[in-house]
Structures are given as C-alpha cells and as structure tokens.
C-alpha positions in Angstrom: 90.7 51.9 -123.4 87.7 52.0 -125.7 84.3 51.0 -123.5 82.1 48.4 -124.7 78.4 49.9 -124.9 75.2 48.0 -125.0 76.4 44.6 -125.9 74.6 41.5 -125.6 76.1 38.9 -122.9 76.2 35.0 -123.3 72.7 35.3 -120.8 70.9 37.8 -122.9 71.2 40.4 -120.5 72.9 43.8 -121.3 76.4 44.4 -120.6 77.4 48.1 -121.1 80.6 49.8 -119.5 80.2 53.9 -118.3 83.0 56.3 -117.3 83.5 57.2 -113.8 86.5 59.7 -114.1 86.2 63.7 -115.7 88.1 64.7 -118.8 91.1 66.4 -117.3 91.2 64.6 -114.1 94.2 63.0 -112.8 94.1 59.1 -112.3 97.1 56.9 -111.1 97.6 53.4 -111.9 95.4 50.8 -110.1 92.7 53.5 -110.1 89.3 52.5 -111.3 88.2 54.5 -114.5 85.4 52.9 -115.4 82.4 51.3 -114.2 80.7 48.0 -115.9 77.6 46.1 -115.7 76.5 44.6 -111.8 79.7 47.4 -110.5 78.7 50.8 -108.8 82.6 53.3 -108.4 84.2 49.5 -108.4 82.3 47.6 -106.0 79.7 44.9 -106.9 76.4 45.7 -107.0 73.5 43.5 -108.5 70.7 44.8 -106.5 68.9 47.7 -104.4 68.1 48.9 -100.5 64.4 48.3 -100.2 62.0 49.1 -97.4 61.0 45.9 -95.8 58.6 44.7 -93.6 58.2 41.4 -92.2 54.3 40.7 -92.1 51.9 38.6 -93.7 49.1 40.7 -96.0 45.7 38.9 -96.8 47.4 35.9 -97.6 49.4 37.2 -100.7 53.3 36.5 -99.1 52.0 33.2 -98.3 54.8 30.2 -98.9 57.5 32.5 -100.0 55.3 34.8 -102.3 56.6 38.5 -102.3 54.7 41.6 -102.1 55.3 44.8 -103.8 55.2 48.0 -103.9 53.9 50.2 -106.9 56.5 52.5 -106.0 59.3 50.4 -107.4 57.7 50.1 -110.6 57.3 53.2 -110.8 61.2 54.2 -109.7 62.6 51.6 -112.0 64.0 49.9 -109.0 64.5 46.6 -110.5 64.0 47.6 -114.3 67.0 45.6 -116.2 68.1 46.0 -120.2 67.9 42.6 -121.9 69.3 41.8 -125.7 68.0 39.2 -127.7 70.1 38.0 -131.1 68.2 36.6 -133.8 69.6 35.4 -136.9 68.2 34.1 -140.6 70.7 33.0 -143.2 70.1 33.1 -146.7 71.4 29.9 -148.6 72.0 28.4 -152.4 69.2 25.6 -152.4 68.7 23.6 -155.4 65.8 25.6 -156.7 68.0 28.5 -156.7 69.6 30.8 -154.2 67.4 32.9 -151.3 66.9 36.2 -151.2 67.2 38.5 -148.9 64.5 41.0 -149.9 61.8 43.9 -149.3 59.7 41.9 -152.0 57.9 39.1 -150.4 54.4 37.7 -151.7 51.1 37.9 -150.0 52.7 40.6 -147.6 50.8 44.0 -147.4 53.0 47.4 -147.4 51.9 48.0 -143.5 54.1 45.1 -142.3 57.0 45.8 -144.9 57.2 49.7 -143.5 60.3 49.3 -140.8 62.0 46.8 -143.7 64.9 49.2 -145.8 65.3 48.0 -149.4 67.0 45.6 -148.6 64.3 43.7 -147.1 66.3 43.8 -143.1 64.8 46.4 -140.3 66.2 49.7 -140.0 67.5 50.2 -136.8 65.7 52.1 -133.3 62.6 50.6 -135.1 59.7 49.0 -132.2 59.0 45.5 -132.8 56.3 43.0 -131.4 55.2 39.7 -132.0 54.5 38.6 -135.7 56.7 41.4 -137.3 59.2 40.7 -139.8 62.7 41.6 -138.9 64.2 40.4 -142.1 63.1 39.4 -145.5 63.1 36.0 -147.2 62.0 34.3 -149.7 62.8 30.8 -150.8 62.2 29.1 -154.2 60.0 26.5 -154.4 58.9 23.7 -157.4 57.3 20.5 -157.8 60.3 19.7 -160.5 63.6 20.5 -160.8 65.1 23.0 -162.6 67.1 21.3 -165.9 70.6 22.5 -166.0 69.9 24.6 -169.3 67.1 26.0 -167.3 69.5 27.1 -164.4 71.9 28.5 -166.8 69.4 31.0 -168.2 67.9 32.3 -164.8 71.8 32.7 -163.9 72.4 35.1 -167.1 69.0 36.7 -166.7 68.6 36.9 -162.8 65.3 35.8 -163.2 63.8 35.0 -159.6 61.9 31.5 -159.5 58.5 31.9 -160.3 56.9 30.3 -157.6 58.3 31.6 -154.6 57.7 30.7 -150.4 57.9 33.5 -147.2 60.7 32.6 -145.3 60.9 35.5 -143.2 62.8 35.9 -139.8 59.7 37.3 -137.5 59.6 38.6 -134.1 58.8 35.3 -131.7 55.4 35.5 -129.1 56.9 37.3 -125.9 59.5 39.5 -127.4 58.7 43.2 -127.5 61.5 45.8 -128.0 63.3 48.3 -129.8 65.7 47.3 -132.9 69.7 48.2 -131.5 71.7 46.6 -134.0 71.7 44.4 -137.2 74.7 42.9 -138.8 74.9 42.1 -142.4 77.8 39.6 -143.8 77.7 38.0 -147.2 79.7 36.0 -149.5 82.1 37.8 -151.7 81.4 35.2 -155.0 77.9 37.3 -154.9 78.1 39.6 -157.9 76.7 42.4 -156.1 79.1 42.4 -153.2 82.0 41.8 -155.0 85.1 43.8 -154.9 87.0 45.1 -157.5 91.1 43.8 -157.3 92.2 47.3 -156.8 89.3 47.8 -153.9 91.1 45.1 -152.2 94.3 46.2 -153.0 93.4 49.7 -151.2 91.9 48.2 -148.5 94.6 45.7 -147.8 97.1 48.6 -147.8 94.8 50.5 -145.2 95.2 47.6 -143.2 98.9 47.3 -143.8 99.1 51.1 -142.8 96.9 50.6 -139.4 99.1 47.6 -138.2 102.1 49.9 -138.6 100.9 53.0 -136.9 100.1 50.7 -134.2 103.1 48.8 -134.2 105.1 51.9 -134.0 102.6 53.4 -130.5 103.6 49.7 -128.9 107.2 49.7 -129.8 107.7 53.2 -128.3 105.7 52.2 -125.2 108.2 49.1 -124.8 110.7 52.0 -125.2 109.3 53.7 -122.3 108.6 50.7 -120.1 112.6 50.1 -120.7 113.8 53.2 -119.9 112.3 53.5 -116.6 114.5 50.5 -115.5 118.1 51.2 -117.8 118.3 54.5 -119.5 121.7 55.8 -118.0 122.5 52.7 -116.4 125.1 50.0 -118.0 124.9 46.5 -118.4 127.9 44.0 -117.9 126.3 41.9 -120.4 126.0 41.9 -124.6 122.5 42.3 -125.3 122.5 40.6 -129.1 119.8 40.2 -132.1 119.6 36.1 -132.1 118.1 36.3 -135.7 121.0 38.2 -137.3 123.9 37.9 -134.4 124.4 41.6 -134.5 125.3 43.4 -131.0 122.1 45.6 -130.2 123.6 46.9 -126.8 127.5 46.2 -126.2 128.4 45.1 -122.3 129.0 48.4 -120.1 127.8 50.7 -122.6 125.9 53.6 -121.0 122.6 53.0 -122.5 120.6 56.0 -124.7 116.9 56.3 -125.3 118.5 55.5 -129.4 119.7 51.9 -128.2 117.0 51.4 -126.1 114.4 52.0 -130.2 116.7 49.3 -131.4 116.3 47.2 -128.8 112.1 47.5 -128.6 112.5 46.9 -132.8 113.4 43.1 -132.5 112.5 42.5 -129.0 111.7 39.1 -130.5 114.8 38.3 -131.2 116.3 39.8 -127.9 119.5 37.6 -126.2 121.4 37.7 -122.9 123.2 35.9 -120.9 121.5 34.8 -117.5 121.7 37.3 -115.2 119.2 39.3 -112.6 118.9 42.5 -115.6 117.8 39.8 -118.2 114.9 38.5 -116.1 113.7 42.1 -115.8 114.3 43.0 -119.2 112.9 40.1 -120.6 109.8 40.1 -118.6 108.8 43.6 -119.6 109.5 42.7 -123.2 107.5 39.4 -122.4 104.3 41.6 -121.0 104.3 43.8 -125.0 104.9 40.3 -127.0 101.2 39.2 -126.6 100.2 42.9 -127.8 102.4 42.0 -130.8 101.6 38.6 -131.4 97.5 39.7 -131.2 97.9 42.6 -133.4 100.0 40.4 -135.9 97.3 37.7 -136.0 94.4 40.6 -136.2 96.0 42.2 -139.4 96.2 38.3 -140.8 92.9 38.0 -140.0 91.4 40.9 -141.8 93.7 40.7 -144.8 92.3 36.8 -145.2 88.9 37.8 -145.2 89.8 40.6 -147.6 91.2 38.0 -149.9 88.2 35.3 -149.4 85.6 37.1 -148.5 83.5 37.5 -145.3 80.3 35.0 -144.1 81.2 31.5 -144.9 78.6 29.0 -143.5 78.0 25.5 -145.6 75.7 27.3 -148.8 75.6 30.6 -147.2 75.4 33.3 -149.5 74.3 36.1 -146.8 73.5 36.3 -143.2 71.6 38.8 -141.4 71.5 39.1 -137.5 69.3 41.6 -135.7 69.7 42.7 -131.9 65.8 43.7 -129.7 66.7 45.7 -126.7 63.8 44.9 -124.5 63.2 46.6 -120.9 62.0 44.3 -118.1 60.0 46.3 -115.4 59.6 43.7 -112.3 56.0 42.0 -112.8 54.0 39.7 -110.9 55.9 36.2 -111.7 59.3 37.7 -111.6 61.8 35.5 -108.7 63.6 38.1 -106.1 65.8 37.4 -103.3 68.0 38.5 -100.5 71.4 37.7 -99.8 70.3 34.5 -97.5 69.4 32.3 -100.0 65.5 34.1 -99.4 64.1 33.7 -102.1 60.7 34.5 -103.6 58.2 35.1 -106.9 56.0 38.2 -106.9 52.6 37.6 -106.2 50.9 41.1 -106.0 51.7 44.6 -107.1 50.1 46.8 -104.8 49.3 50.3 -104.8 52.0 52.8 -102.8 48.7 54.2 -100.7 47.7 50.9 -99.9 51.0 49.5 -98.4 51.1 49.2 -94.6 53.0 52.8 -93.4 55.3 53.5 -90.5 54.1 56.1 -87.6 56.1 58.7 -89.5 54.1 57.8 -93.1 56.1 56.1 -94.6 54.8 53.3 -96.7 57.0 50.0 -96.6 58.2 49.0 -100.4 58.1 45.2 -100.0 56.2 42.4 -97.5 58.0 39.4 -96.9 56.5 36.5 -94.4 57.9 35.8 -91.5 57.3 32.4 -92.2 60.3 32.3 -94.2 62.8 32.8 -91.4 62.2 30.3 -88.3 62.2 26.8 -89.9 65.1 27.8 -92.4 67.2 29.3 -89.4 68.6 32.1 -92.1 68.2 34.9 -88.9 70.8 37.0 -90.9 68.0 38.5 -93.2 66.7 40.1 -89.9 69.8 41.2 -88.6 70.4 42.9 -91.8 66.6 44.6 -91.7 68.1 45.9 -88.1 71.5 47.2 -89.6 69.8 48.3 -92.3 67.2 50.4 -90.6 69.8 52.1 -88.0 72.6 53.0 -91.0 69.8 54.4 -93.0 68.6 56.7 -90.1 72.4 57.6 -89.3 73.6 58.2 -92.9 76.6 55.5 -92.7 77.5 52.9 -95.1 78.0 49.0 -93.6 79.7 46.1 -95.2 80.3 43.6 -92.9 82.2 39.7 -94.6 80.9 36.8 -94.7 82.8 34.9 -91.6 83.2 38.6 -89.7 80.0 39.8 -89.6 79.0 42.0 -87.6 78.2 41.8 -83.3 74.6 41.7 -82.5 75.6 44.1 -79.3 77.2 46.3 -82.0 73.7 46.3 -84.0 71.7 47.0 -81.0 74.2 50.3 -80.6 73.5 51.7 -83.9 70.3 51.4 -83.3 70.1 53.0 -80.0 72.5 55.8 -81.6 69.6 56.3 -83.8 67.0 56.4 -81.9 65.3 53.5 -82.8 63.6 51.2 -80.8 65.8 48.0 -79.2 64.0 45.4 -80.7 64.0 46.9 -84.0 59.8 46.5 -84.6 58.0 49.0 -85.4 54.2 49.7 -84.7 52.5 49.7 -88.6 49.4 51.0 -89.9 47.2 49.1 -92.6 47.7 51.7 -95.7 43.8 51.3 -96.8 41.6 51.5 -93.7 44.6 53.9 -91.2 44.0 50.7 -88.6 47.1 50.4 -86.5 48.2 46.6 -86.9 47.8 44.7 -84.0 51.8 43.9 -83.4 54.3 45.7 -83.4 56.2 44.6 -86.5 59.9 44.4 -87.9 60.9 46.7 -89.8 64.0 47.8 -92.2 66.7 47.8 -95.2 67.2 44.6 -96.9 69.0 44.1 -99.7 66.8 42.7 -102.8 68.2 41.4 -106.0 65.9 40.7 -109.3 66.6 37.4 -110.3 67.3 36.6 -114.1 64.1 33.9 -114.3 61.6 36.4 -115.5 58.1 35.1 -116.2 58.1 36.7 -119.4 60.7 34.4 -120.3 58.7 31.2 -119.6 55.6 31.6 -119.8 54.1 29.4 -122.8 51.2 27.9 -124.7 50.8 25.2 -127.5 48.4 24.7 -129.9 48.6 22.6 -132.9 53.2 22.1 -132.2 55.9 19.1 -133.4 56.4 15.7 -132.1 58.7 13.1 -131.8 60.1 11.1 -134.1 60.5 7.6 -132.1 57.5 7.9 -130.0 55.3 10.5 -132.2 54.5 12.2 -128.2 54.8 16.1 -128.2 58.2 17.6 -127.7 58.5 19.6 -124.2 60.3 22.8 -123.4 59.4 26.5 -124.9 62.4 26.1 -126.9 60.9 23.6 -129.2 57.5 24.8 -128.8 56.3 21.6 -126.7 53.1 20.5 -124.5 52.9 20.1 -120.8 54.2 16.9 -119.7 51.3 15.0 -117.9 53.5 12.0 -116.0 52.5 9.3 -114.4 51.4 10.9 -110.8 49.4 13.0 -112.9 48.0 9.9 -114.1 47.0 8.0 -111.1 45.2 11.3 -110.0 42.5 11.1 -112.7 42.6 7.2 -112.3 41.7 8.0 -108.8 39.2 10.5 -109.6 37.7 8.0 -112.1 38.0 10.7 -115.0 37.8 8.1 -117.7 37.3 10.3 -120.9 39.5 13.1 -119.5 42.1 10.2 -118.9 41.3 8.6 -122.3 41.8 11.8 -124.6 45.3 12.7 -122.7 46.7 9.4 -123.3 45.6 9.1 -127.1 44.8 11.8 -129.5 46.2 14.6 -127.3 49.5 12.5 -127.3 51.1 9.6 -129.5 47.6 8.0 -131.1 48.8 9.1 -135.0 45.6 8.4 -136.7 43.1 9.4 -133.7 45.0 13.1 -133.5 44.5 13.3 -137.2 41.1 12.9 -137.0 40.3 15.0 -134.3 41.9 17.9 -136.1 39.7 16.9 -139.3 36.6 16.9 -136.7 37.4 19.7 -134.8 37.7 21.7 -138.2 34.1 20.7 -138.9 32.8 21.9 -135.7 32.2 18.4 -134.7 33.6 17.8 -131.2 33.6 13.0 -131.0 36.9 12.0 -130.7 38.0 7.7 -131.7 41.0 6.8 -129.7 43.3 4.6 -131.3 46.4 2.6 -129.8 48.5 5.0 -128.9 52.7 5.0 -130.2 54.0 4.4 -127.3 52.6 0.8 -127.1 54.1 -0.4 -130.5 57.4 1.1 -129.3 57.0 -1.2 -125.9 56.0 -4.3 -128.5 59.5 -3.5 -130.1 61.4 -3.4 -127.1 60.1 -6.8 -126.2 61.0 -8.1 -129.4 64.6 -6.9 -129.2 64.7 -9.1 -126.2 63.9 -12.4 -128.3 60.3 -12.5 -127.0 58.0 -12.4 -130.4 54.7 -11.0 -129.3 51.6 -10.1 -131.6 48.7 -8.0 -131.0 45.8 -10.4 -132.3 42.4 -9.8 -132.3 40.0 -11.4 -129.8 38.1 -13.8 -132.3 41.5 -15.0 -133.9 42.7 -16.7 -130.8 41.8 -20.2 -130.0 42.3 -21.6 -127.0 43.4 -25.3 -126.2 42.5 -27.9 -129.2 
C-alpha cells in the first residue's frame, strides 16, 4: 500500500497518511494499518481536549470571544499545516515566446539567490511575500515583427530586445517553505524534444511494467479463485467466449494450472447460469476494474510520450509551485466546540496570568458563560463535567448523539473522581492570586480550530481594479477589491451630516472616473484637494431608464426653458 505524504487537499490543507503498524507485525483483513488526516487509530480526530473555565475575563471573552492561554500555542495544540499552489504558464505570443528563465531584467542577484539555472525556485527554500517563485519574461514591442524577422529570430534563437518581467511572485499574506515543484512542457520545444529511440525505449519500459503488474494481478485472481474452486468439480463447462475453447471441462477436478488459464482470459469467461457462476463472476468482476485501470493507465502514458505532456492552448511550459505554511493559532482565528458554540480568539494570555485551580493548574481556555443560557446548548456544560471526571479517572468516553450518557451517570463519575457534585471549583486570579468570588464550572471540552483563519481573510487595498460596467471597485480579497460602503452606511453618514466624507466615498473613491484620475495626480503632487464629478452609476441609471423607452437627458440649468 502506497501512503500519500503531505499532499494538498482542495481546501488547501495538508493531506498526510502515516502507518500505525510495525514491520513484522501480524495483521488481518479489516484491520486499520494507516491513519489519514484528522484520524487517530481509525477514529475521527478533528480537535483536542482542553481545560476550560466558564467565566468572564476582563471583558475579553465578551460576545462569544474566546480567551486562550499561551500554553496552547507553545505546545502546538492547534497548529495546522496548509499547502498553497501557485501556477505560471509560458505561452507563445504574437511577439515571440515567453520564457521561464533566471535572466530577468533589472532584478538584483539577491532576489534570484533561491532560483535554479532554469529560473524555478528550489525545493526547501523559505519564502515571504514579494519573493520570486518562477522567473518569467514576456516580449513587448510597439511594432509587430515581420515574418522574415520572426524567422531569423527563430533560427538564431535571439531574444526580443524589449522584454518585461512577468515573474510569479509570492502574494501578500503567504510565507512558508517550498515543498514541491512540478514542471511540464510541450514536446515541440527544441530543448525538450525526445529522440525516436528515447520514445521507443520509454514505451518499451512502460509495456514491461504493465506486463509485470498484469501478471501480479492474474496471480492474485488465481489465488482468490483457488480459495473457492481448488480441488472442486463444476457440473458446467467454463468457456472462453472469444475463441469458443473450453477452459475447464464439466466435472473435471480443478487444478491451479486450469485456474491460471481461467485468470488469463477472465474478460471473456462464459458459464451457464448457476450459483457457482455468480460466485466466480463476482470474484472476476472485482478484479476486472483493476485490469481496466492498468490498461487505461498504460494507454495514457504511451499517448503522452507520443504527443508530449503539458498542453494548454499556446502553452510552452507550465510550472506549479507548492508552498507549505505552518499556522499557529492567533488572535482572530475561529474555534468551535461540538455544540455550535463557535467563537473567535480575542486574546492570548501568558500561562501564569490565567485563572488557576486550587492545586495550581492554570486553565487553558476561558469561555463566556452567557453563551449557554440563551442558546440552550447545555450539552457543552455536561461535556465539561464529564470531561473533568474522566480525566481524573483516566478513562475514555464516547457518548453517541441520540443515546447520550444520563446526568445521573455524570454525577456518579464526579463522585467517583472525588470532585464536587456541582461540577464547580474555586478559582484564583493568575495575576493577583486572589480567590474569584464565585465558584466556576471547570472541565475538559473538545475544541476544534476551523478553517476560517484570519491570515487568509485580512486584506487591504490601495489602487486596484474596477468593474467594467459600473466603474466601481471590485469586491473581495481574491479580486484585490475595496470595502463596500452600502446603503445603510450611507444613511449613517447622512445622519451625522458628514458631507465631505460622504462625497469622496460616493465619487472619487468609487466611480467618478475623471475625479479619481485627478485626485491621483493631485496626491502625487502633494496637493490634497478634490473636485468631484458625475459618478458613473448615474450614467448607468440614465441608460437603464432609456432602455425602458424614457428618453432622459442631463442638461445644464440655463439651457432649460420653462413655459413658452
């Protein structure tokens, strides 16, 4: 069994499998031999059990916010690995081919230190925002080249005199280590071209590998058939449907040799309807999909050798770079328990400042008690009590959703663990050492970190793209968009009478095309005045009304004539 190590999932998280058996250990069918992501010995494991206190802490856990101890960070309790994929393609343009290279104009040697001789970053390099991952240059020219000039350039391999840097760089908010690099290129590229003899050699190698794997599969099929047929007799002929030849005659004692013959032509086996036929066909059917997969895999490999890999339109070369990032829990990350009790980390407190139990154990998380009564998810409190008792008793508990542990049993466990039956404990302030007025519900809860991390969401825009129709800034981090100032926010500014703020938001910061160009120029000159013009949304509105058949025009006041 081949395990998948540190692969990227579609969510950008890390998919990793690890074995949980040792060499030489006896295993049986149905036994778990490897753990995948989010599993522990075959059991789902998405979070960790942490010591929690239901109490406010200086207002930092107001409105579902969560207060955590530095110990959680130090012990990497909620640390996750994320893998991001970045892709760049060199295409054939009208002005000549783009090139993936280390030779980039106006870039210092320091910025290129981690690139190999082809201009692709090395595996294991540490990268931060703004670093070059893949060096790429694109020809730029005012005039298109004449055909004869193109031909000369192709013959002598001369680069276009005027090139621009279009390298792939690390976007903001991403820092990590290069984990993998994949390069695929089109075969008609002179440097990459395989000679016919190389192709034949590769095809022969694929054919040999295919034959070996097919033999192994046939042997496995023979073994599977042996388990039910070896030494038995079938009252029917087993026929090769393709040639009409009888493979196993009726009432003949079945040997390994006959079964090998059967496995070799398993695709074309024919037997008259009978209970034995169902069994044989079931076994053959389970192996047939594996045979088909091998066959299609061989076809694909041979086709790719003949045609050449990498085939996006006009693409000469494609490079994919995988960056692995280790994300510790930080302020702004989202966490949740098992009862819909979600919240955002508001503060990370030194371990010595956290409230502590009478035996000196500091709690790891403080949750707000007001998150329980109005939502009526009392399960989290019962889980806290049960977790505390089980931690003391050293036992593991799993209670199903619709057949949960009775309250009576929870009380028994608390009593057995010599804990207060109320599930509450006196706590002491970690900073002053004073006893907290009331006793506090303390215990263990299963908490998870959700994939809504603040580092993936934080975003700021300076000068960015605009929508073609409305001429307003785009929205969202992916489009490098602006913050939306909606209807209700406009009402708020109107209510305050903040006229100048409102004017710049609705014009030069949004869709007043002339105005924003002028203000950009004035800011460059160091002059902070603005002249607001007509927003583009007004023109869009006029056009929409005209589309309804009402011809509305905007005219200056002096051009209007009232009456006759």
